C-alpha positions in Angstrom: 63.6 41.8 8.2 62.4 44.3 5.5 64.1 45.1 2.3 63.9 48.3 0.2 61.5 46.5 -2.2 59.2 45.3 0.6 59.3 48.8 2.2 58.3 50.2 -1.2 55.4 47.7 -1.4 54.3 48.6 2.1 54.4 52.3 1.3 52.3 51.7 -1.8 49.8 49.6 0.2 49.5 52.4 2.8 48.9 55.0 0.1 46.2 52.8 -1.6 44.6 52.2 1.8 44.6 56.0 2.6 42.9 56.7 -0.8 40.3 54.0 -0.1 39.6 55.3 3.4 39.2 58.8 2.0 36.9 57.6 -0.8 34.7 55.6 1.5 34.5 58.3 4.1 33.6 60.8 1.4 30.9 58.5 0.1 29.4 58.1 3.6 29.6 61.9 4.2 27.7 62.5 0.9 25.1 59.9 1.9 24.6 61.7 5.2 23.0 64.7 3.4 24.7 67.2 5.6 26.5 69.0 2.7 29.8 68.9 4.6 33.1 68.2 2.9 35.7 65.9 4.5 37.8 68.9 5.3 34.9 70.7 6.9 34.1 67.5 8.9 37.6 67.5 10.2 37.4 71.1 11.3 34.1 70.4 13.1 35.7 67.4 14.9 38.7 69.6 15.9 36.4 72.3 17.3 34.6 69.7 19.3 37.9 68.8 21.0 38.8 72.3 21.9 38.4 73.5 25.5 37.3 76.9 24.4 36.7 78.5 21.0 40.0 78.7 19.1 41.4 81.4 16.9 41.6 80.6 13.2 45.4 80.6 13.4 45.1 77.9 16.2 42.9 75.8 13.9 45.3 76.2 11.0 48.2 75.0 13.2 46.2 72.1 14.7 45.0 70.9 11.2 48.4 71.6 9.7 47.1 73.8 6.9 47.6 77.4 5.8 45.4 80.0 7.5 43.7 80.9 4.2 42.3 77.3 4.0 40.7 77.7 7.4 39.1 80.9 6.3 37.5 79.1 3.4 36.3 76.2 5.6 34.9 78.5 8.3 33.1 80.6 5.6 31.3 77.5 4.3 30.5 76.2 7.7 29.3 79.6 8.9 27.1 80.0 5.8 25.4 76.7 6.7 25.0 77.7 10.4 27.4 75.1 11.8 29.9 77.5 13.3 30.0 81.2 14.1 32.7 83.8 14.5 32.7 85.4 18.0 34.9 88.2 19.4 37.5 87.2 22.0 36.3 88.5 25.3 39.7 89.9 26.2 40.9 91.2 22.9 38.2 92.5 20.5 40.7 92.3 17.5 40.8 88.5 17.9 38.0 86.4 16.4 37.3 82.9 17.7 35.4 80.1 16.1 32.7 78.2 18.0 30.3 75.4 17.2 26.6 76.2 17.0 23.9 73.9 18.0 23.5 73.0 14.3 27.2 72.2 14.3 26.8 69.9 17.3 23.9 68.1 15.6 26.0 67.7 12.4 28.8 66.3 14.4 26.5 63.6 15.8 25.4 62.7 12.3 29.0 62.8 11.1 30.1 60.3 13.8 27.5 57.9 12.5 28.8 58.3 8.9 32.4 57.7 10.2 31.3 54.6 12.1 29.6 53.2 9.0 32.7 54.0 6.9 35.0 52.3 9.5 32.7 49.2 9.6 32.9 48.9 5.8 36.6 49.3 5.8 37.3 46.9 8.7 34.7 44.3 7.7 37.2 41.8 6.3 39.2 41.7 9.6 38.6 39.5 12.6 38.6 41.1 16.1 42.2 39.9 16.7 43.3 41.3 13.4 41.7 44.7 14.3 43.5 44.7 17.6 46.8 44.0 15.9 46.1 46.6 13.3 45.3 49.2 16.0 48.7 48.5 17.7 50.5 48.8 14.4 48.8 52.0 13.4 49.6 53.5 16.8 53.3 52.7 16.2 53.1 54.3 12.7 51.2 57.4 13.8 53.4 58.0 16.8 56.6 57.3 14.8 58.2 56.0 18.0 62.0 55.9 17.1 62.9 54.4 20.5 61.5 51.0 19.6 64.7 49.5 18.5 65.3 47.0 15.6 62.3 46.2 13.5 61.9 42.5 13.2 59.7 39.7 14.4 61.3 37.5 17.1 59.1 34.6 16.1 56.9 34.8 19.3 54.3 37.3 18.2 56.6 40.1 19.3 57.8 42.9 17.2 60.4 45.3 18.5 60.0 43.9 22.0 56.3 44.6 22.2 53.4 42.1 22.0 51.5 42.6 18.8 48.0 44.1 19.3 48.7 45.7 22.6 46.9 48.8 21.3 49.0 51.3 23.3 47.9 54.9 23.0 44.3 54.4 21.9 42.3 57.5 21.7 45.2 59.9 21.6 43.2 62.5 19.7 40.5 62.6 22.4 40.8 65.4 24.9 43.6 67.4 23.2 43.0 71.1 23.6 43.6 73.6 20.9 
């Protein structure tokens, strides 16, 4: 059973881990030589998951940022030839954002940088620990309130679920804009 003090410690550990992940990913991005910021990389990854070129407002909503931030990101990526603005075929007042071939190449390189960063971050963990961590992160990301009381039953089960089941892996894959 957790206490307010242990929850506070967990929150601090999560914040420290988040900062470490960001720092390591940023370092790997810089080493890639692509000249892409973490925010631009996130926008490129989002575009890659869209079924069709989205509007900037759709990107802002998906990335949970203000539309002005998307304009700045798109300006930078368009300037480097990784995305382009295209008119909507059904409404010429609407502008959509699409990946260019250079953007697709950059995405392939960015994937390599992300894999390298993940390997560095996860290196201290065994395969079993990674599996358990995946399941725990799924629960935190999903914020599943239906799980019931939060305590270990002493049999490797938390909240009625086996640790490390890894439910919901790959949730971000295939989501349309």
